[in-house]
MDTraj code that builds the backbone (N, CA, C; nanometers):
import mdtraj as md
import numpy as np

residues = "MET ILE THR GLU VAL LYS PRO ASN GLY GLU TRP SER VAL LYS GLY VAL ASP LEU LYS LYS CYS SER PRO GLU MET TYR GLY ALA LEU CYS LYS LEU ARG ASP TYR GLU LYS THR GLY LEU ASN PRO ASP ASP PHE VAL GLY LYS GLY TYR GLU LYS LYS TYR MET TYR LYS VAL PHE TYR LYS THR SER SER GLY ALA ASP PHE GLN GLY ILE LEU CYS GLU THR LYS GLU ASN ALA GLU GLN ILE ALA ASP MET LEU GLU LYS ALA GLY CYS SER ASN VAL LEU VAL ASN GLN TRP SER TRP GLN VAL PHE ILE GLU GLU".split()
xyz = np.array([
    [-8.1601, -11.3898, 2.6024],
    [-8.0926, -11.2846, 2.6752],
    [-7.9373, -11.2881, 2.6990],
    [-7.8871, -11.1734, 2.6619],
    [-7.7531, -11.1783, 2.6761],
    [-7.6732, -11.1231, 2.7968],
    [-7.7543, -11.0633, 2.8661],
    [-7.7482, -11.0297, 3.0213],
    [-7.7970, -11.1260, 3.1175],
    [-7.7415, -11.1212, 3.2301],
    [-7.8073, -11.2178, 3.3431],
    [-7.7943, -11.1538, 3.4821],
    [-7.8849, -11.1173, 3.5397],
    [-7.8975, -11.0613, 3.6572],
    [-7.9654, -11.1441, 3.7740],
    [-7.8841, -11.1346, 3.8571],
    [-7.9011, -11.2332, 4.0158],
    [-7.9952, -11.1771, 4.0951],
    [-8.0484, -11.2578, 4.1862],
    [-8.1493, -11.2003, 4.2880],
    [-8.1026, -11.0560, 4.3605],
    [-7.9813, -11.0688, 4.3718],
    [-7.9532, -10.9661, 4.4627],
    [-7.8686, -10.8466, 4.3960],
    [-7.8907, -10.8465, 4.2331],
    [-7.8938, -10.7519, 4.1808],
    [-7.7775, -10.7316, 4.0924],
    [-7.6859, -10.8239, 4.1065],
    [-7.5473, -10.8515, 4.0550],
    [-7.5692, -10.8442, 3.9019],
    [-7.5022, -10.8433, 3.8258],
    [-7.4929, -10.8702, 3.6695],
    [-7.3845, -10.9096, 3.5888],
    [-7.4175, -10.9543, 3.4872],
    [-7.3059, -10.9939, 3.3786],
    [-7.3496, -11.0084, 3.2481],
    [-7.2795, -11.0210, 3.1728],
    [-7.2980, -11.0398, 3.0236],
    [-7.2419, -11.1730, 2.9940],
    [-7.2860, -11.2720, 2.8968],
    [-7.2574, -11.4010, 2.8814],
    [-7.1152, -11.3628, 2.8040],
    [-6.9688, -11.4234, 2.8436],
    [-6.8820, -11.4104, 2.7950],
    [-6.7904, -11.2932, 2.7812],
    [-6.8393, -11.2066, 2.8646],
    [-6.7728, -11.0559, 2.8766],
    [-6.7177, -11.0355, 3.0239],
    [-6.6120, -11.0145, 3.0422],
    [-6.5408, -10.9799, 3.1875],
    [-6.5470, -10.8149, 3.1903],
    [-6.6926, -10.7725, 3.2664],
    [-6.6993, -10.6419, 3.2803],
    [-6.5849, -10.5633, 3.3304],
    [-6.5137, -10.6203, 3.4174],
    [-6.3769, -10.5446, 3.4816],
    [-6.3056, -10.4982, 3.3830],
    [-6.3080, -10.5649, 3.2513],
    [-6.1709, -10.5298, 3.1653],
    [-6.2141, -10.4450, 3.0481],
    [-6.3766, -10.3982, 3.0711],
    [-6.4517, -10.3124, 2.9657],
    [-6.4170, -10.1619, 2.9851],
    [-6.4053, -10.0855, 2.8652],
    [-6.3866, -9.9668, 2.8752],
    [-6.5003, -9.9065, 2.9175],
    [-6.5257, -9.7588, 2.9681],
    [-6.6286, -9.7120, 3.0084],
    [-6.7268, -9.6822, 2.9026],
    [-6.7138, -9.6815, 2.8049],
    [-6.7993, -9.6742, 2.6997],
    [-6.8800, -9.8020, 2.6560],
    [-6.7955, -9.9175, 2.6748],
    [-6.8325, -10.0235, 2.6374],
    [-6.9357, -10.0749, 2.7870],
    [-6.8857, -10.0528, 2.8948],
    [-6.9564, -10.0806, 3.0162],
    [-7.1063, -10.0031, 3.0021],
    [-7.1115, -9.8721, 2.9660],
    [-7.2218, -9.8097, 2.9582],
    [-7.3130, -9.8807, 2.8500],
    [-7.2603, -9.8828, 2.7398],
    [-7.3374, -9.9693, 2.6411],
    [-7.4049, -10.0857, 2.6785],
    [-7.3138, -10.1847, 2.7591],
    [-7.3782, -10.2970, 2.8306],
    [-7.4965, -10.2666, 2.9397],
    [-7.4704, -10.1543, 2.9757],
    [-7.5703, -10.1330, 3.1088],
    [-7.7244, -10.0942, 3.0292],
    [-7.6841, -10.0301, 2.8936],
    [-7.8459, -9.9906, 2.8199],
    [-7.8895, -10.1334, 2.7741],
    [-7.8243, -10.2182, 2.7518],
    [-7.8434, -10.3393, 2.6888],
    [-7.9385, -10.4352, 2.8098],
    [-7.8548, -10.4119, 2.9238],
    [-7.9341, -10.4881, 3.0505],
    [-8.0650, -10.4249, 3.0559],
    [-8.0570, -10.2988, 3.0522],
    [-8.1818, -10.2095, 3.1075],
    [-8.2927, -10.2327, 3.0041],
    [-8.2388, -10.2517, 2.8719],
    [-8.3563, -10.3032, 2.7522],
    [-8.3965, -10.4202, 2.7590],
    [-8.3074, -10.5256, 2.7897],
    [-8.3766, -10.6578, 2.8388],
    [-8.4452, -10.6880, 2.9283],
    [-8.4615, -10.5664, 3.0312],
    [-8.5394, -10.5745, 3.1627],
    [-8.6682, -10.5755, 3.1057],
    [-8.7075, -10.4786, 2.9902],
    [-8.8242, -10.4430, 2.9586],
    [-8.9155, -10.5442, 2.9016],
    [-8.8389, -10.6469, 2.8595],
    [-8.9170, -10.7750, 2.7887],
    [-8.9658, -10.7142, 2.6601],
    [-8.9514, -10.6341, 2.5948],
    [-8.9900, -10.5621, 2.4671],
    [-8.8991, -10.6451, 2.3347],
    [-8.9435, -10.6646, 2.2464],
    [-8.8226, -10.6928, 2.1034],
    [-8.8102, -10.5749, 2.0363],
    [-8.7156, -10.5821, 1.9642],
    [-8.6715, -10.4597, 1.8478],
    [-8.7996, -10.4277, 1.7934],
    [-8.8726, -10.5162, 1.7268],
    [-8.9960, -10.4922, 1.6546],
    [-9.0839, -10.4029, 1.7036],
    [-9.0779, -10.3964, 1.8563],
    [-9.2008, -10.3011, 1.9358],
    [-9.1509, -10.1755, 1.9017],
    [-9.0462, -10.1587, 1.8819],
    [-9.0146, -9.9981, 1.8567],
    [-9.0178, -9.9593, 1.7165],
    [-9.1585, -9.8924, 1.6863],
    [-9.1546, -9.8375, 1.5461],
    [-9.2104, -9.7127, 1.5687],
    [-9.1368, -9.6231, 1.5534],
    [-9.1878, -9.4803, 1.5555],
    [-9.1831, -9.3947, 1.4069],
    [-9.2702, -9.2878, 1.4216],
    [-9.2579, -9.1943, 1.3036],
    [-9.1192, -9.1395, 1.2479],
    [-9.1300, -9.1746, 1.1311],
    [-8.9849, -9.1327, 1.0410],
    [-8.8887, -9.2705, 1.0352],
    [-8.9503, -9.3662, 1.0800],
    [-8.8782, -9.5200, 1.0678],
    [-8.9261, -9.5757, 0.9526],
    [-8.8624, -9.6587, 0.8827],
    [-8.9003, -9.7577, 0.7951],
    [-8.8435, -9.8823, 0.7985],
    [-8.9151, -9.9685, 0.7946],
    [-8.8428, -10.1626, 0.7965],
    [-8.7772, -10.1632, 0.6857],
    [-8.6417, -10.2361, 0.7128],
    [-8.5875, -10.2684, 0.5874],
    [-8.5700, -10.3975, 0.6078],
    [-8.5338, -10.4599, 0.4623],
    [-8.5269, -10.6315, 0.4769],
    [-8.4035, -10.6433, 0.3871],
    [-8.3110, -10.7331, 0.4211],
    [-8.2158, -10.8110, 0.3699],
    [-8.1883, -10.9333, 0.3719],
    [-8.1310, -11.0203, 0.3115],
    [-8.1003, -11.1486, 0.2992],
    [-7.9501, -11.1846, 0.3050],
    [-7.9141, -11.3019, 0.3348],
    [-7.8048, -11.3505, 0.3395],
    [-7.7805, -11.4812, 0.2908],
    [-7.7094, -11.5153, 0.2068],
    [-7.7209, -11.6653, 0.1713],
    [-7.5564, -11.7199, 0.2598],
    [-7.5729, -11.8216, 0.3170],
    [-7.4655, -11.8981, 0.4019],
    [-7.4421, -12.0118, 0.3071],
    [-7.2960, -12.0518, 0.3062],
    [-7.2642, -12.1683, 0.2371],
    [-7.1244, -12.1897, 0.2967],
    [-7.0959, -12.3138, 0.2601],
    [-6.9766, -12.4023, 0.3102],
    [-6.9354, -12.4400, 0.1496],
    [-6.7925, -12.4227, 0.1273],
    [-6.7141, -12.4426, 0.0176],
    [-6.6851, -12.5916, 0.0133],
    [-6.6548, -12.6455, -0.0942],
    [-6.6082, -12.8061, -0.1093],
    [-6.4794, -12.8533, 0.0109],
    [-6.3886, -12.7325, 0.0300],
    [-6.2991, -12.7427, 0.1198],
    [-6.3451, -12.7778, 0.2694],
    [-6.4989, -12.7362, 0.2872],
    [-6.5090, -12.7399, 0.4283],
    [-6.4708, -12.6535, 0.5214],
    [-6.4343, -12.5632, 0.4835],
    [-6.3996, -12.4110, 0.5799],
    [-6.5307, -12.3827, 0.6260],
    [-6.5172, -12.2959, 0.7123],
    [-6.6160, -12.1949, 0.7668],
    [-6.7257, -12.1521, 0.6790],
    [-6.8398, -12.1248, 0.7293],
    [-6.9510, -12.0581, 0.6774],
    [-6.9116, -11.9323, 0.5921],
    [-6.9215, -11.9134, 0.4549],
    [-6.9102, -11.7759, 0.4042],
    [-7.0613, -11.7331, 0.3920],
    [-7.0455, -11.5772, 0.3441],
    [-7.2014, -11.5234, 0.3442],
    [-7.1925, -11.4414, 0.2413],
    [-7.3091, -11.4027, 0.1540],
    [-7.3469, -11.3214, 0.0748],
    [-7.4524, -11.2304, 0.0891],
    [-7.4465, -11.1049, 0.0936],
    [-7.5516, -10.9903, 0.1219],
    [-7.6528, -11.0110, -0.0160],
    [-7.7735, -11.0152, 0.0209],
    [-7.8509, -10.9438, -0.1188],
    [-7.9570, -10.8672, -0.0668],
    [-8.0075, -10.7964, -0.1521],
    [-8.1220, -10.7206, -0.1416],
    [-8.2436, -10.7472, -0.1503],
    [-8.2698, -10.8686, -0.2341],
    [-8.3869, -10.9336, -0.2552],
    [-8.4003, -11.0852, -0.2468],
    [-8.5079, -11.1021, -0.1869],
    [-8.5151, -11.2736, -0.1635],
    [-8.4746, -11.3292, -0.3103],
    [-8.5464, -11.2637, -0.4362],
    [-8.5167, -11.3393, -0.5430],
    [-8.3747, -11.3522, -0.5912],
    [-8.2864, -11.2584, -0.5576],
    [-8.1494, -11.2464, -0.5588],
    [-8.0883, -11.3590, -0.4851],
    [-8.1274, -11.3639, -0.3609],
    [-8.0679, -11.4490, -0.2646],
    [-8.1051, -11.6036, -0.3154],
    [-8.2286, -11.6101, -0.3533],
    [-8.2633, -11.7565, -0.3914],
    [-8.1782, -11.8074, -0.5414],
    [-8.1443, -11.6751, -0.6320],
    [-8.0571, -11.7181, -0.7267],
    [-7.9342, -11.7807, -0.7021],
    [-7.8667, -11.7086, -0.6177],
    [-7.7472, -11.7085, -0.5528],
    [-7.7336, -11.8537, -0.4909],
    [-7.8271, -11.9170, -0.4050],
    [-7.8172, -12.0057, -0.3294],
    [-7.8343, -12.1261, -0.4623],
    [-7.9168, -12.1101, -0.5411],
    [-7.9187, -12.2159, -0.6598],
    [-7.7652, -12.2006, -0.7496],
    [-7.7190, -12.1048, -0.7737],
    [-7.5723, -12.0981, -0.8486],
    [-7.4769, -12.1902, -0.7468],
    [-7.4921, -12.1737, -0.6113],
    [-7.3679, -12.2001, -0.5101],
    [-7.3995, -12.3733, -0.5155],
    [-7.5284, -12.4048, -0.5034],
    [-7.5587, -12.5384, -0.4868],
    [-7.5260, -12.6130, -0.6220],
    [-7.5092, -12.5742, -0.7322],
    [-7.4692, -12.5945, -0.8654],
    [-7.3416, -12.6025, -0.8752],
    [-7.2709, -12.5039, -0.7981],
    [-7.1119, -12.5192, -0.8056],
    [-7.0677, -12.6034, -0.7313],
    [-7.1203, -12.6736, -0.6205],
    [-7.0853, -12.7657, -0.5415],
    [-7.0932, -12.7376, -0.3768],
    [-7.1437, -12.6154, -0.3585],
    [-7.1148, -12.5877, -0.2167],
    [-7.2271, -12.6480, -0.1405],
    [-7.1983, -12.6704, -0.0191],
    [-7.2738, -12.7622, 0.0682],
    [-7.3316, -12.6423, 0.1943],
    [-7.4403, -12.6958, 0.2599],
    [-7.5269, -12.6471, 0.3674],
    [-7.5686, -12.5053, 0.2980],
    [-7.6419, -12.4909, 0.1908],
    [-7.6467, -12.3395, 0.1231],
    [-7.7822, -12.3166, 0.2110],
    [-7.8104, -12.2031, 0.2802],
    [-7.8968, -12.1180, 0.3436],
    [-7.9259, -11.9919, 0.3363],
    [-8.0587, -11.9717, 0.3285],
    [-8.0847, -11.8302, 0.2891],
    [-8.1773, -11.7698, 0.4154],
    [-8.1027, -11.6769, 0.4947],
    [-8.1576, -11.5863, 0.6105],
    [-8.2067, -11.4440, 0.5611],
    [-8.3130, -11.4047, 0.6389],
    [-8.3671, -11.3004, 0.6323],
    [-8.3542, -11.2099, 0.7573],
    [-8.3353, -11.0722, 0.7534],
    [-8.3305, -11.0122, 0.9074],
    [-8.3838, -10.8894, 0.8503],
    [-8.4441, -10.7947, 0.9395],
    [-8.4744, -10.6547, 0.9174],
    [-8.4142, -10.5765, 1.0264],
    [-8.4378, -10.4415, 0.9995],
    [-8.3892, -10.3392, 1.0832],
    [-8.4662, -10.2165, 1.0588],
    [-8.4512, -10.1164, 1.1225],
    [-8.5590, -10.0209, 1.1066],
    [-8.4375, -9.8784, 1.0859],
    [-8.4823, -9.8238, 0.9540],
    [-8.4018, -9.7065, 0.9280],
    [-8.4769, -9.5567, 0.9701],
    [-8.3858, -9.4922, 0.9819],
    [-8.4517, -9.3460, 1.0112],
    [-8.4489, -9.2833, 0.8514],
    [-8.5603, -9.2195, 0.8379],
    [-8.5845, -9.1618, 0.7135],
    [-8.6145, -9.0133, 0.7376],
    [-8.4902, -8.9234, 0.7096],
    [-8.5303, -8.7646, 0.7145],
    [-8.6056, -8.7044, 0.6065],
    [-8.6665, -8.6136, 0.6615],
    [-8.7761, -8.5595, 0.5532],
    [-8.6803, -8.4072, 0.5360],
])
top = md.Topology()
chain = top.add_chain()
for i, resn in enumerate(residues, 1):
    res = top.add_residue(resn, chain, resSeq=i)
    for name in ("N", "CA", "C"):
        top.add_atom(name, md.element.get_by_symbol(name[0]), res)
traj = md.Trajectory(xyz[None], top)
């Protein structure tokens, strides 16, 4: 949960000063707060006209030890090939992550 609600109804967002937010940002955070109150997960919302899509991201560190870098891939096979190449090139902490989202398909 990103939002926190006290028993008295006062609420906050971790790491955000709500007093400094624009009206648009405040409205978006209110929607996030209300969504989190439902207890539902994003995967619970599947409607007609939506298709679930998957992407893969390969995270790695270069030999210089800089922050993690990332490469987006459309297929798991492509992500695994890139991960193998990065490991052979001397990169460390090579990780492959998958995430999903829903795409609206217009007919």
